[in-house]
N, C-alpha and C positions, 0 to 999 in steps of 0.2 A: 582590520577592524576596530572602531570604535565603538565607545557605549551608544552613538546616536545611529550606527549602523545594525547595532545589536535591538535596538529599541522596534526600528523599522519591522528587523527582520518578526520580531514578536509580533507586531501588529497585523503582518502579512500573515503569519501563520495561524492566527485566531480568526482573520477575514483577509481572504485575498483580493477581493472586491474594492477595499476601501480604497478611495480616490487618492492620489497623489496631495491633493489639499488638506482632506482630512488627515492624512500620514503627517503633512507637514505641520499642521495645527499642535497636533498631538508631540514633537519632536524640537518644534519652534525652528523648523526651515523654510522654506519656499518649496512650492509645488514643483519649480523646475529642478531645484538641489533635491529632493528627495527622488526625484523621476533618475537624475544623471548616478544618485546613490545606487537606485535598484537597477539600473541597467550594468551598473560596473559589478553588482552582486550577482546578476543572472551570466555577466561575461566572464567573471574567472569562476564560476561552475558554483560559488556558496549557494546562489537558489538554484534549484535543478529545474522546480517547475511548478506553475500556480494551477490546481486544480480545483474541479469543483468535487464537492461529495456529494452524492447522488443517494438519496433514501432506495433502498432496493424495494422496499413494498412499492414501491410506486412503479417499479420494473416487473411487478408481477414475482418477485422473489421473495419467499416465503420462510427459505431454510437456509441460514450460513451455518459453516461449520469450519473446526480445524482438521484437518487429516494429518497425521506423523506418518510419515515413508519411510521405511527402511527398504532399502536399495537390494537388488541380488547383488552378488558377488560380480559377476558379469556386465552388471550396468553401472556405466559410467554415470557422473554427474551431468556432463554434455548430451550425452544420451536421455536421460533422464527429462531435462529441461526442455530437450527441443521435443519430445513426444507430450509436454503436457501443455506446449504451446498453442496446439491445438484443439485444447479444452477452453472452451470461453467459459465455465462456471469458475476456472480456478483465477482468482482473482491476485493471489500473490505466490510466491514459493520463496523459500528462506531455507538455506544450506546451514545444517546446525551440527554444533557436536552433541555428544552424549548418543544416547541408544537407538535415535532416529535419525536417519540424514537428512531429513527435511520437514519443514513444518507447512504446508500449504493451507491457505484460505479460499474454502470456496462458497458462492453464491448458487442455489439452485432453486428450482421455482416450486417443489416438493420435496418428500421423503424418497420417491421413486426416483427421481433425477438423482439424488445423493447417492443413492445406490449403484444406479448406471456409472455414476461418476468413479466412485469407489473401484466398480469391478473392471473398467477401462483402466484406471493407474492400475490395478493388480495385474490384468492382462494384458495390456498392451505397452504400458513406460518402465516395466523393467522394477515393479516393487514386489520386495519378497513378504514383508507382511504393514500391514497400515492400521490405525489405531483412530478412530473420529470420536471428535465429541461436537454436539451441537451446541453452537453460540445461542446463550439464553439473551443476554443483553450486553451492550459493550459502552462502556465511559470511556468517551475520548478525551484525554487531557490533555492534549497540544502538547506542550514541550517545544523543544525546538527544532523537532524534527516533522512536528506537522501533525495535522489532524487527519 
């Protein structure tokens, strides 16, 4: 990967909808050359996906939270992950080191739904303990790993 590939990645992370022509102008390449580089970056796994970032409020989601989860000693990571896959409110799950095993990101219509999701995680997914924090504001900084 060279300097031009890195600049193309920076542009895609900031705005995945930019045209090949616009990206080409920014990196001094033709649209075809940019398209070929992006195809190569996708094929080799450097670019995993280009996604839309949706405003949760537009979907009626008013509460976002992080729920830290400590698993019961008898619950495996695989079993926990399988159980939370059935919860559409869980937008991401990160296996962690430290006091808790997982950090979950959840998006709920309201506080009552957050309570329901937390109870489901405790009662059906194998959580021993949960610690929840409501997200008040998030500043997306981009970086190499996306927005």
